[in-house]
MDAnalysis code that builds the backbone (N, CA, C; Angstrom):
import MDAnalysis as mda
import numpy as np

u = mda.Universe.empty(504, n_residues=168, atom_resindex=np.repeat(np.arange(168), 3), trajectory=True)
u.add_TopologyAttr("name", ["N", "CA", "C"] * 168)
u.add_TopologyAttr("resid", np.arange(1, 169))
u.add_TopologyAttr("resname", ["UNK", "UNK", "UNK", "UNK", "UNK", "UNK", "UNK", "UNK", "UNK", "UNK", "UNK", "UNK", "UNK", "UNK", "UNK", "UNK", "UNK", "UNK", "UNK", "UNK", "UNK", "UNK", "UNK", "UNK", "UNK", "UNK", "UNK", "UNK", "UNK", "UNK", "UNK", "UNK", "UNK", "UNK", "UNK", "UNK", "UNK", "UNK", "UNK", "UNK", "UNK", "UNK", "UNK", "UNK", "UNK", "UNK", "UNK", "UNK", "UNK", "UNK", "UNK", "UNK", "UNK", "UNK", "UNK", "UNK", "UNK", "UNK", "UNK", "UNK", "UNK", "UNK", "UNK", "UNK", "UNK", "UNK", "UNK", "UNK", "UNK", "UNK", "UNK", "UNK", "UNK", "UNK", "UNK", "UNK", "UNK", "UNK", "UNK", "UNK", "UNK", "UNK", "UNK", "UNK", "UNK", "UNK", "UNK", "UNK", "UNK", "UNK", "UNK", "UNK", "UNK", "UNK", "UNK", "UNK", "UNK", "UNK", "UNK", "UNK", "UNK", "UNK", "UNK", "UNK", "UNK", "UNK", "UNK", "UNK", "UNK", "UNK", "UNK", "UNK", "UNK", "UNK", "UNK", "UNK", "UNK", "UNK", "UNK", "UNK", "UNK", "UNK", "UNK", "UNK", "UNK", "UNK", "UNK", "UNK", "UNK", "UNK", "UNK", "UNK", "UNK", "UNK", "UNK", "UNK", "UNK", "UNK", "UNK", "UNK", "UNK", "UNK", "UNK", "UNK", "UNK", "UNK", "UNK", "UNK", "UNK", "UNK", "UNK", "UNK", "UNK", "UNK", "UNK", "UNK", "UNK", "UNK", "UNK", "UNK", "UNK", "UNK", "UNK", "UNK", "UNK", "UNK", "UNK", "UNK"])
u.atoms.positions = np.array([
    [66.949, 145.804, 47.515],
    [66.643, 144.563, 47.201],
    [68.803, 143.287, 47.467],
    [68.523, 142.520, 47.998],
    [69.174, 141.875, 48.241],
    [68.856, 140.342, 47.415],
    [70.539, 140.387, 46.881],
    [70.621, 139.288, 46.166],
    [70.906, 137.515, 47.121],
    [70.928, 137.663, 48.572],
    [71.194, 136.778, 49.546],
    [69.763, 135.835, 49.576],
    [70.297, 134.391, 49.292],
    [68.837, 133.735, 48.835],
    [67.934, 133.401, 50.322],
    [66.810, 133.112, 50.334],
    [66.048, 132.826, 51.422],
    [66.433, 131.707, 51.920],
    [66.319, 131.509, 53.150],
    [67.051, 130.988, 53.652],
    [65.880, 129.874, 54.365],
    [66.227, 128.483, 54.588],
    [65.125, 128.207, 54.442],
    [65.089, 127.667, 56.003],
    [63.292, 127.423, 56.077],
    [62.655, 127.423, 57.397],
    [62.195, 126.203, 58.215],
    [63.011, 124.575, 57.693],
    [63.686, 123.797, 58.176],
    [64.765, 123.702, 58.464],
    [65.364, 124.837, 57.905],
    [67.032, 124.814, 58.585],
    [66.886, 125.740, 59.712],
    [65.867, 126.367, 59.551],
    [65.994, 127.978, 61.171],
    [65.455, 127.003, 62.345],
    [64.458, 126.428, 62.118],
    [63.532, 125.046, 62.975],
    [64.814, 124.300, 63.164],
    [65.919, 123.774, 62.832],
    [66.818, 123.066, 63.354],
    [67.428, 123.440, 64.031],
    [68.165, 124.724, 64.451],
    [68.848, 125.499, 65.533],
    [68.460, 124.791, 66.506],
    [66.981, 124.729, 66.370],
    [66.529, 125.093, 68.357],
    [66.758, 123.511, 68.462],
    [67.661, 123.179, 69.391],
    [68.088, 122.113, 70.497],
    [66.737, 121.285, 70.331],
    [66.588, 119.691, 70.361],
    [65.727, 119.109, 70.917],
    [65.624, 118.753, 72.596],
    [65.115, 119.215, 73.245],
    [65.901, 118.995, 74.356],
    [64.683, 118.162, 74.615],
    [65.011, 117.272, 76.398],
    [63.546, 116.648, 76.789],
    [62.995, 117.273, 78.078],
    [61.742, 117.061, 78.391],
    [60.543, 117.651, 78.476],
    [60.328, 116.226, 80.061],
    [60.223, 117.120, 81.151],
    [59.781, 118.676, 81.506],
    [61.455, 119.768, 81.105],
    [61.285, 120.385, 81.417],
    [62.251, 121.158, 81.334],
    [61.783, 123.331, 82.513],
    [62.452, 123.148, 83.013],
    [62.507, 124.712, 83.471],
    [62.801, 125.602, 83.497],
    [62.766, 126.509, 83.208],
    [63.548, 128.324, 82.346],
    [63.658, 129.038, 83.271],
    [64.692, 129.032, 83.856],
    [65.315, 130.397, 84.607],
    [66.108, 131.144, 84.254],
    [66.887, 131.934, 85.721],
    [68.314, 132.659, 84.766],
    [69.791, 132.216, 84.384],
    [69.212, 130.843, 85.056],
    [70.637, 130.409, 84.362],
    [70.155, 129.460, 83.410],
    [69.542, 128.549, 82.916],
    [68.560, 128.003, 81.578],
    [70.081, 128.739, 80.478],
    [69.927, 129.660, 80.006],
    [69.791, 129.885, 78.522],
    [71.945, 130.000, 78.450],
    [71.991, 130.365, 79.555],
    [73.754, 129.626, 79.727],
    [74.404, 128.428, 80.171],
    [73.155, 127.085, 79.694],
    [73.568, 126.287, 80.277],
    [73.408, 125.671, 78.742],
    [72.215, 125.700, 77.781],
    [71.901, 125.522, 76.066],
    [72.874, 126.689, 75.723],
    [73.408, 127.594, 75.623],
    [73.976, 128.196, 74.632],
    [75.464, 127.328, 75.295],
    [76.201, 127.073, 76.031],
    [77.311, 126.536, 75.281],
    [77.230, 124.850, 75.093],
    [76.228, 124.666, 74.311],
    [75.956, 123.689, 73.788],
    [75.433, 123.759, 72.274],
    [74.693, 125.296, 72.512],
    [74.219, 125.397, 71.088],
    [74.627, 126.522, 70.561],
    [74.978, 126.149, 68.817],
    [75.860, 127.650, 68.065],
    [75.089, 128.569, 68.057],
    [75.687, 129.894, 67.714],
    [74.870, 131.489, 68.058],
    [73.851, 131.346, 66.598],
    [73.251, 131.996, 66.354],
    [71.968, 132.128, 65.284],
    [72.646, 133.049, 63.881],
    [73.108, 132.616, 63.261],
    [73.625, 133.223, 62.541],
    [72.158, 134.485, 62.438],
    [72.880, 136.128, 61.696],
    [72.210, 136.468, 61.551],
    [71.702, 136.861, 60.802],
    [71.552, 136.452, 59.860],
    [70.307, 136.422, 58.565],
    [69.459, 135.482, 59.323],
    [69.472, 134.779, 59.589],
    [68.647, 133.821, 60.514],
    [67.390, 134.689, 61.546],
    [68.122, 135.442, 62.270],
    [67.369, 136.802, 63.364],
    [67.032, 137.511, 62.154],
    [67.655, 137.902, 61.857],
    [66.517, 138.891, 60.490],
    [65.685, 138.914, 59.924],
    [66.033, 137.306, 59.556],
    [64.693, 136.746, 58.778],
    [63.466, 135.971, 59.230],
    [63.464, 135.874, 60.320],
    [62.625, 134.865, 61.441],
    [62.668, 135.755, 62.682],
    [63.090, 136.022, 63.240],
    [62.709, 136.424, 64.427],
    [62.289, 137.885, 65.066],
    [63.514, 138.892, 64.274],
    [63.233, 139.866, 63.601],
    [61.665, 140.162, 63.464],
    [61.338, 140.023, 62.478],
    [59.726, 140.345, 62.355],
    [58.350, 139.560, 63.114],
    [58.832, 138.963, 64.321],
    [57.868, 138.393, 65.237],
    [57.894, 139.291, 66.786],
    [58.755, 139.958, 66.482],
    [58.695, 140.777, 67.458],
    [58.240, 141.446, 67.971],
    [57.660, 142.199, 69.188],
    [56.643, 143.173, 68.981],
    [57.142, 144.757, 69.016],
    [58.671, 144.286, 69.691],
    [59.623, 145.470, 69.852],
    [60.892, 145.605, 69.211],
    [60.467, 147.320, 69.195],
    [61.773, 147.110, 68.532],
    [63.857, 146.378, 68.364],
    [64.232, 145.679, 67.536],
    [65.796, 145.113, 68.422],
    [67.201, 146.455, 67.676],
    [68.128, 146.297, 68.975],
    [68.509, 147.561, 68.783],
    [69.729, 147.104, 68.872],
    [70.497, 146.114, 67.280],
    [71.421, 145.454, 67.064],
    [71.855, 145.469, 67.322],
    [72.444, 146.377, 68.102],
    [74.448, 146.286, 69.078],
    [73.772, 146.023, 70.520],
    [72.270, 146.452, 71.119],
    [72.411, 145.957, 72.465],
    [71.210, 144.493, 72.600],
    [71.344, 144.041, 71.160],
    [69.979, 143.333, 71.760],
    [71.250, 141.329, 71.041],
    [70.428, 140.340, 71.851],
    [71.403, 139.400, 71.826],
    [70.270, 138.674, 71.267],
    [69.903, 137.496, 70.566],
    [69.164, 135.840, 70.601],
    [70.114, 134.817, 70.762],
    [69.347, 134.150, 71.227],
    [69.618, 131.997, 71.448],
    [68.819, 131.011, 71.147],
    [68.944, 130.400, 70.086],
    [68.625, 129.450, 69.582],
    [67.874, 128.369, 71.303],
    [66.585, 128.306, 72.042],
    [66.460, 127.852, 73.481],
    [66.457, 126.306, 73.255],
    [65.229, 125.628, 72.381],
    [64.332, 125.064, 72.507],
    [63.425, 124.626, 71.286],
    [63.403, 123.624, 70.997],
    [62.150, 123.028, 69.860],
    [61.331, 122.290, 70.929],
    [60.156, 122.374, 70.125],
    [59.811, 121.128, 71.114],
    [58.924, 120.263, 69.814],
    [58.477, 119.119, 71.078],
    [58.035, 117.589, 69.991],
    [57.128, 118.125, 68.899],
    [57.541, 117.452, 68.024],
    [57.338, 117.513, 66.892],
    [55.341, 117.413, 66.421],
    [55.194, 118.462, 66.220],
    [53.648, 118.126, 65.879],
    [52.770, 118.019, 65.108],
    [51.759, 117.697, 64.417],
    [51.710, 117.602, 63.390],
    [50.454, 119.058, 61.984],
    [50.413, 120.409, 63.128],
    [49.530, 121.503, 62.715],
    [50.658, 122.854, 63.203],
    [51.967, 122.115, 64.119],
    [52.994, 123.115, 64.384],
    [53.917, 123.108, 65.205],
    [55.581, 124.245, 64.721],
    [56.324, 123.646, 65.540],
    [56.401, 125.196, 65.864],
    [57.332, 123.952, 67.626],
    [57.212, 125.304, 68.701],
    [58.775, 125.385, 68.970],
    [59.072, 126.147, 68.876],
    [60.303, 126.696, 69.955],
    [60.122, 127.602, 70.522],
    [61.172, 127.668, 71.003],
    [61.659, 128.328, 72.479],
    [62.800, 129.462, 72.510],
    [62.805, 130.696, 72.353],
    [64.310, 131.446, 72.104],
    [64.172, 132.305, 73.291],
    [65.497, 133.101, 73.184],
    [65.883, 133.978, 74.158],
    [66.392, 135.085, 74.383],
    [66.031, 136.255, 74.740],
    [66.261, 137.997, 74.056],
    [66.669, 138.086, 75.244],
    [67.307, 138.903, 75.004],
    [68.402, 139.512, 76.196],
    [68.476, 141.274, 75.542],
    [68.123, 142.300, 76.044],
    [68.759, 143.662, 75.708],
    [68.754, 144.224, 77.632],
    [69.106, 145.856, 76.890],
    [69.235, 146.403, 78.199],
    [68.584, 146.094, 79.523],
    [68.670, 146.127, 80.523],
    [67.623, 146.024, 81.056],
    [66.945, 145.026, 81.770],
    [66.699, 143.791, 80.505],
    [65.449, 142.464, 80.568],
    [65.532, 141.458, 79.635],
    [65.761, 140.427, 79.860],
    [65.499, 139.167, 79.551],
    [64.396, 138.558, 79.108],
    [64.328, 137.883, 77.661],
    [62.703, 136.553, 78.192],
    [63.056, 135.540, 76.989],
    [63.181, 134.545, 77.543],
    [62.141, 133.600, 76.628],
    [60.809, 133.501, 76.377],
    [60.802, 132.867, 75.375],
    [59.978, 133.280, 74.865],
    [59.359, 132.410, 73.657],
    [58.278, 131.741, 73.748],
    [57.765, 130.996, 72.637],
    [56.683, 131.045, 71.514],
    [57.262, 130.336, 70.755],
    [56.416, 131.018, 69.008],
    [56.016, 129.460, 68.697],
    [54.970, 129.739, 68.762],
    [54.629, 128.551, 67.237],
    [53.892, 129.243, 66.316],
    [54.776, 128.400, 65.160],
    [54.315, 128.695, 64.060],
    [54.126, 127.505, 62.650],
    [53.255, 127.780, 61.819],
    [52.702, 127.094, 60.706],
    [53.334, 126.743, 59.564],
    [53.844, 125.515, 59.780],
    [55.083, 124.372, 59.387],
    [55.151, 124.852, 57.363],
    [53.435, 124.935, 57.447],
    [53.488, 125.201, 56.114],
    [54.003, 126.368, 54.997],
    [53.171, 127.763, 56.170],
    [53.258, 129.083, 55.603],
    [54.332, 130.201, 56.362],
    [54.503, 129.841, 57.261],
    [55.590, 130.147, 58.482],
    [55.513, 131.439, 59.266],
    [53.851, 131.324, 59.328],
    [53.410, 132.406, 59.926],
    [52.937, 131.988, 61.376],
    [53.414, 133.353, 61.987],
    [52.612, 132.256, 63.502],
    [51.309, 132.508, 63.812],
    [50.845, 131.262, 64.727],
    [49.731, 130.443, 65.525],
    [49.767, 131.413, 66.742],
    [50.636, 131.612, 67.520],
    [50.349, 132.116, 69.172],
    [52.045, 132.600, 69.513],
    [52.153, 133.403, 70.080],
    [53.264, 133.344, 70.772],
    [52.702, 134.170, 72.936],
    [53.571, 133.676, 73.105],
    [54.630, 133.539, 74.634],
    [55.474, 133.614, 75.001],
    [55.575, 134.757, 76.432],
    [56.539, 135.160, 76.779],
    [56.503, 134.102, 78.301],
    [57.516, 133.428, 78.546],
    [57.364, 132.457, 79.186],
    [57.997, 132.758, 80.522],
    [59.836, 133.529, 80.757],
    [60.032, 133.608, 81.290],
    [61.003, 135.350, 81.236],
    [61.855, 134.766, 82.561],
    [62.288, 136.379, 82.306],
    [62.543, 136.639, 83.472],
    [63.644, 138.544, 83.470],
    [63.400, 139.320, 84.425],
    [63.784, 140.684, 83.639],
    [62.804, 141.635, 83.924],
    [62.859, 142.772, 83.864],
    [62.959, 144.113, 84.366],
    [63.977, 145.343, 84.444],
    [64.230, 146.139, 85.470],
    [63.380, 147.501, 85.091],
    [62.319, 148.223, 85.432],
    [61.857, 149.010, 85.274],
    [62.720, 150.644, 85.607],
    [63.889, 150.645, 86.241],
    [64.593, 152.283, 86.995],
    [63.756, 151.512, 89.096],
    [62.991, 150.822, 89.193],
    [61.973, 150.756, 90.166],
    [61.325, 149.801, 90.791],
    [61.256, 148.674, 90.113],
    [60.890, 147.315, 90.178],
    [61.038, 145.928, 89.469],
    [61.980, 145.471, 89.914],
    [62.291, 143.675, 89.359],
    [61.538, 142.645, 89.222],
    [61.129, 142.664, 88.250],
    [60.098, 141.861, 87.917],
    [61.037, 139.942, 86.894],
    [60.799, 138.762, 88.125],
    [61.272, 137.527, 87.507],
    [60.180, 136.524, 88.007],
    [59.874, 136.294, 86.528],
    [59.106, 134.985, 85.772],
    [60.089, 133.794, 85.414],
    [59.594, 132.563, 86.619],
    [60.406, 131.701, 85.787],
    [58.605, 130.748, 85.230],
    [59.683, 129.288, 84.331],
    [58.391, 128.617, 83.169],
    [58.784, 127.643, 83.658],
    [58.010, 125.670, 83.611],
    [57.964, 124.990, 82.961],
    [57.425, 124.433, 81.907],
    [57.842, 123.623, 81.466],
    [57.472, 122.468, 80.240],
    [57.368, 122.027, 80.350],
    [56.153, 120.829, 80.509],
    [55.676, 119.191, 80.951],
    [55.847, 118.764, 79.949],
    [56.360, 117.501, 79.868],
    [55.905, 116.761, 78.815],
    [54.344, 116.942, 77.796],
    [53.737, 116.792, 78.855],
    [52.244, 117.516, 78.583],
    [51.525, 118.400, 77.673],
    [52.355, 119.707, 77.737],
    [52.802, 120.649, 77.303],
    [52.314, 121.404, 77.693],
    [52.067, 121.621, 78.945],
    [51.181, 122.265, 80.341],
    [52.323, 122.876, 80.640],
    [52.515, 124.531, 80.719],
    [52.942, 125.150, 81.300],
    [52.453, 125.921, 82.608],
    [53.461, 125.770, 83.003],
    [53.272, 126.255, 84.747],
    [54.454, 128.199, 85.009],
    [54.045, 128.798, 85.137],
    [54.608, 130.066, 85.701],
    [54.265, 131.015, 86.514],
    [55.941, 131.597, 87.307],
    [55.645, 132.359, 87.899],
    [56.250, 132.911, 88.785],
    [56.030, 134.819, 88.431],
    [55.940, 135.839, 88.750],
    [55.967, 135.887, 89.942],
    [57.229, 136.961, 90.412],
    [57.713, 138.241, 91.181],
    [57.995, 139.271, 90.953],
    [57.468, 139.959, 91.719],
    [58.349, 141.623, 92.608],
    [58.426, 142.228, 93.100],
    [60.156, 142.859, 92.893],
    [60.175, 143.198, 94.157],
    [61.143, 145.068, 93.627],
    [61.095, 145.453, 94.635],
    [61.691, 147.018, 94.607],
    [63.114, 145.841, 94.563],
    [63.776, 147.767, 93.816],
    [64.581, 147.234, 93.335],
    [66.454, 148.265, 94.372],
    [67.387, 148.360, 93.447],
    [67.803, 149.395, 94.774],
    [68.795, 148.443, 94.959],
    [69.715, 148.664, 96.177],
    [70.635, 147.783, 96.016],
    [70.434, 146.552, 96.536],
    [69.218, 146.259, 97.483],
    [69.448, 145.234, 97.809],
    [67.841, 144.594, 97.446],
    [67.475, 143.663, 96.424],
    [66.203, 143.173, 96.000],
    [65.367, 143.094, 96.998],
    [63.841, 143.129, 97.580],
    [63.152, 142.733, 98.116],
    [61.504, 142.683, 98.001],
    [61.623, 141.060, 98.080],
    [61.209, 139.927, 96.966],
    [59.882, 140.321, 98.187],
    [58.908, 140.254, 96.982],
    [57.415, 140.489, 98.586],
    [56.408, 138.752, 97.632],
    [56.411, 137.297, 98.765],
    [55.780, 136.227, 97.650],
    [54.227, 136.368, 97.560],
    [53.752, 138.026, 98.738],
    [52.375, 137.917, 98.669],
    [52.084, 138.740, 97.006],
    [53.135, 139.418, 96.344],
    [53.163, 140.197, 94.833],
    [52.739, 139.440, 94.208],
    [53.247, 137.958, 94.245],
    [54.021, 136.954, 93.127],
    [52.213, 136.204, 92.348],
    [52.494, 136.107, 91.194],
    [51.343, 135.319, 90.242],
    [51.556, 133.639, 89.758],
    [50.828, 133.386, 89.291],
    [50.850, 132.024, 89.253],
    [50.051, 131.669, 87.910],
    [50.454, 131.445, 86.673],
    [49.483, 131.429, 85.858],
    [49.546, 129.602, 85.187],
    [49.028, 129.075, 83.838],
    [48.946, 127.622, 84.058],
    [48.590, 128.468, 82.195],
    [49.071, 126.891, 81.284],
    [49.118, 127.361, 79.966],
    [48.935, 125.812, 79.013],
    [48.388, 125.751, 78.142],
    [47.933, 124.822, 77.066],
    [48.839, 124.787, 76.136],
    [49.874, 123.797, 75.318],
    [49.294, 124.570, 73.654],
    [48.697, 123.087, 73.139],
    [47.485, 124.217, 72.944],
    [46.154, 123.046, 71.883],
    [46.926, 121.882, 70.910],
    [46.718, 121.069, 70.461],
    [46.676, 120.531, 68.820],
    [46.864, 121.413, 67.964],
    [46.503, 123.217, 67.605],
    [46.200, 123.420, 66.869],
    [47.878, 124.379, 66.680],
    [48.173, 124.688, 67.885],
    [49.891, 124.940, 68.278],
    [48.964, 126.680, 68.945],
    [47.608, 126.939, 69.551],
    [47.520, 128.022, 69.691],
    [47.839, 128.154, 71.610],
    [48.257, 128.227, 71.747],
    [48.452, 128.895, 73.456],
    [47.494, 129.292, 74.900],
    [46.840, 128.197, 75.240],
    [45.850, 128.709, 75.336],
    [45.990, 129.149, 77.338],
    [45.801, 130.187, 78.003],
    [45.663, 129.926, 78.776],
    [44.353, 129.567, 79.944],
    [45.221, 128.999, 81.459],
    [44.057, 127.516, 82.272],
    [43.117, 128.338, 83.474],
])
């Protein structure tokens, strides 16, 4: 067991900038944000992000960026982070209980993934009223991406006062 002291939850949350809403999360958003936001320390990633990730993290090929913190709420803390792995990256929204530090809800907002045959791209917008609008499209990979509008899907979510993310 390590003698390294535990990082305070409030210090972790402070790493996420308070950006003004509305905001759109797309392909280039992380570049703009990462110019202004220092990298998350490895200890913070290990203590707070890796335990809430549903898939294994390969430290050699995985990168995390603290993107934004939602406006202050009574019952939850909302953060958005970017995770990049080989052939995919995603923006993930997590709502956490500020007292217990436990996950209330989690949603992959936007990103890109490629499975060798099909490329899926998703863009999301978060409004001032904490509505989330998400559009996904798929296309065949290869030398030229062949996007088909008919294969697009749109979804809407809202963050409830409890911190739950509800699909509308």
